[in-house]
C-alpha positions in Angstrom: 5.8 20.1 20.4 4.1 16.7 20.0 1.2 16.6 17.5 0.4 13.0 18.4 -2.7 11.7 20.0 -3.2 11.0 23.7 -4.2 7.4 24.5 -6.8 7.7 27.2 -6.1 7.0 30.8 -2.5 6.2 31.7 -3.6 3.1 33.6 -6.4 2.1 31.3 -5.8 3.0 27.7 -8.6 2.5 25.3 -7.6 -0.2 22.7 -9.4 1.3 19.7 -7.9 4.7 20.4 -4.4 3.3 20.7 -4.8 1.2 17.5 -5.8 4.3 15.6 -2.2 5.6 15.8 0.2 4.3 13.2 3.0 4.7 15.8 1.4 2.0 17.9 1.7 -0.4 15.0 5.3 0.7 14.4 6.0 -0.1 18.1 4.2 -3.4 17.8 6.1 -4.4 14.7 9.4 -3.7 16.4 8.2 -5.6 19.6 7.4 -8.6 17.4 10.9 -8.4 15.9 12.4 -8.3 19.4 10.3 -11.3 20.3 12.2 -13.4 17.8 15.1 -13.4 20.1 18.3 -14.5 18.4 16.5 -14.3 15.0 15.7 -10.6 15.6 16.9 -8.3 12.8 16.9 -5.0 14.7 19.9 -2.7 14.2 21.8 -1.5 17.2 21.1 2.2 16.5 17.3 1.5 16.3 17.3 -0.6 19.5 19.2 2.2 21.3 16.8 4.9 20.1 13.6 2.9 20.7 14.7 1.5 24.1 13.4 -1.6 25.8 10.6 -3.2 23.5 9.9 -6.2 25.7 6.6 -6.3 27.6 4.3 -8.7 29.5 0.6 -8.5 29.9 -1.6 -5.8 28.3 0.2 -4.6 25.2 -1.8 -1.4 25.0 -0.7 -0.4 28.5 2.8 -1.4 27.6 2.8 0.8 24.6 1.4 3.8 26.6 4.1 3.3 29.3 6.8 3.2 26.6 5.4 6.2 24.7 5.3 8.4 27.8 8.6 7.3 29.3 10.9 10.3 29.7 14.2 9.8 27.9 15.7 13.2 28.8 14.8 16.4 30.6 12.7 17.6 27.6 11.3 14.6 25.7 9.2 11.6 26.3 10.0 8.6 24.1 7.2 9.5 21.6 8.5 13.1 21.3 12.1 12.0 21.0 11.5 9.6 18.2 8.7 11.2 16.1 8.2 14.9 16.9 9.3 17.5 14.4 12.1 19.7 15.7 11.3 23.3 16.5 12.4 25.5 13.6 11.4 29.0 14.6 10.1 29.6 11.0 8.1 32.7 10.6 7.4 35.4 8.0 10.0 38.1 8.5 11.8 41.0 6.8 15.1 39.9 5.3 17.6 42.6 6.5 21.0 41.2 5.8 22.9 39.7 2.9 23.5 36.5 4.9 19.8 36.0 5.6 19.1 36.6 1.8 21.6 33.9 0.9 20.2 31.5 3.4 16.6 32.1 2.1 17.8 31.5 -1.5 19.5 28.3 -0.6 16.6 26.8 1.4 13.8 25.4 -0.8 11.4 25.9 2.1 11.7 29.6 1.8 10.4 32.1 -0.8 12.5 35.3 -1.3 10.6 38.2 -2.8 11.7 41.6 -4.1 9.2 44.4 -3.6 9.6 47.9 -5.0 8.5 50.3 -2.3 7.5 53.0 -4.9 4.7 50.8 -6.2 1.1 51.4 -5.2 0.0 49.1 -2.4 -2.9 47.6 -4.5 -0.4 46.6 -7.2 1.9 45.0 -4.6 -0.9 43.1 -3.1 -2.1 41.9 -6.5 1.3 40.6 -7.5 1.9 39.0 -4.0 -1.4 37.1 -4.4 -0.4 35.9 -7.8 3.0 34.7 -6.6 1.7 33.0 -3.5 -1.1 31.3 -5.4 1.4 29.8 -7.8 3.9 28.8 -5.1 1.9 27.9 -2.0 -0.9 25.3 -2.3 -4.2 26.1 -0.5 -4.9 24.2 2.7 -8.2 22.6 3.3 -9.3 21.1 6.6 -6.8 19.7 9.0 -3.2 20.6 8.1 -1.0 17.5 7.9 2.7 17.6 7.3 3.9 15.5 4.4 6.0 12.5 5.4 8.4 13.4 2.7 9.3 16.7 4.4 9.7 15.3 7.9 12.8 16.3 9.9 11.9 14.0 12.8 14.4 11.3 13.9 12.0 8.7 12.5 9.0 9.3 10.3 6.5 7.2 8.3 7.8 6.3 4.9 4.4 6.7 3.3 0.9 7.8 4.6 -0.9 4.8 6.2 -4.4 3.8 7.2 -4.3 2.4 10.7 -7.4 0.2 10.1 -5.4 -1.6 7.3 -2.4 -2.1 9.6 -4.7 -3.6 12.2 -5.9 -6.2 9.7 -2.4 -7.1 8.8 -1.2 -7.7 12.3 -4.4 -9.3 13.5 -4.1 -11.9 10.8 -0.3 -12.3 11.5 -1.1 -12.9 15.2 -3.8 -15.4 14.4 -1.4 -17.3 12.2 1.4 -17.3 14.8 -1.0 -18.5 17.5 -2.2 -21.4 15.3 1.5 -22.4 14.6 2.3 -22.3 18.3 -0.7 -24.6 19.0 0.3 -26.9 16.2 -2.9 -26.2 14.3 -3.2 -26.4 10.5 -5.6 -23.5 9.8 -6.6 -22.3 6.4 -6.4 -18.7 5.4 -10.2 -18.6 5.2 -10.5 -19.7 8.8 -7.7 -17.3 9.9 -9.9 -14.5 8.5 -12.7 -15.7 10.7 -10.6 -16.0 13.8 -9.1 -12.5 13.3 -12.6 -11.1 12.4 -11.3 -9.7 9.2 -14.0 -9.3 6.6 -13.0 -9.5 3.0 -15.3 -7.9 0.4 -15.2 -9.6 -3.0 -15.2 -7.4 -6.0 -17.6 -8.3 -8.7 -16.1 -9.4 -12.0 -17.9 -9.4 -15.3 -16.2 -12.6 -16.5 -16.5 -14.6 -13.3 -19.5 -16.0 -11.4 -19.4 -15.3 -7.7 -19.4 -18.7 -6.2 -18.4 -19.9 -2.7 -15.3 -21.4 -4.1 -14.3 -18.2 -5.8 -14.9 -16.2 -2.6 -12.8 -18.6 -0.6 -9.9 -18.1 -3.1 -10.3 -14.3 -2.8 -10.2 -14.5 1.0 -7.2 -16.8 0.9 -5.2 -14.5 -1.4 -6.2 -11.4 0.6 -5.1 -13.0 3.9 -1.8 -14.1 2.4 -1.2 -10.6 1.2 -2.0 -9.0 4.6 0.3 -11.5 6.4 3.1 -10.8 4.0 2.7 -7.1 4.6 2.9 -7.7 8.3 6.1 -9.7 8.0 7.6 -7.0 5.7 6.7 -4.3 8.3 8.3 -6.3 11.1 11.5 -6.5 9.1 11.4 -2.8 8.1 10.9 -1.7 11.7 14.2 -3.4 12.5 15.9 -1.0 10.1 14.2 2.1 11.5 11.6 2.3 8.7 7.8 1.9 8.7 5.7 0.6 7.1 
């Protein structure tokens, strides 16, 4: 039922494998929202569905424990929140008027009328024409569109986990500096978070150290703003 990745050993999760899942960053954004205490902006429904988001110690292990925690006789937390419900969809012969009406009213179904007195080769040819026009070919790994998800919670847009990591690594670096009373530039935050910014060449601008520092500063600000936005969105049950 659950198409989501395993995260290594239950007692010793592999950090890079955990960080490759967008659901880890969703959990982390919500955990950061909870960490704000009275300033937290998490809705009661979201908090009830996601459960206890507080943790101490290894956050990767905390996530794995949370993900695998059983919430009912059938589901773990990850399945309960993010798995697609079983639909029982299959190709089948429509044998009743009720089934025909249901198929016509559901955009996920295609209802066909096939004259049985036609030659099979003509039927096959026409079926291929219709299916080619209605069903897109699938190449490589099949990934369900987030727009068609029927899960309790689903990603609002496709995301790249590596980009999410940059956002939250920079956010964490900034928060740590604030807690220590340090005034750290965005350029130095990028160094601390080990986030490399590649400067794009511009025809009308000379690539100088000053220009590069400005590029890094603007990029860091953008990433941190994204992290803050995701923390807020997670509180409403949306991500990113």
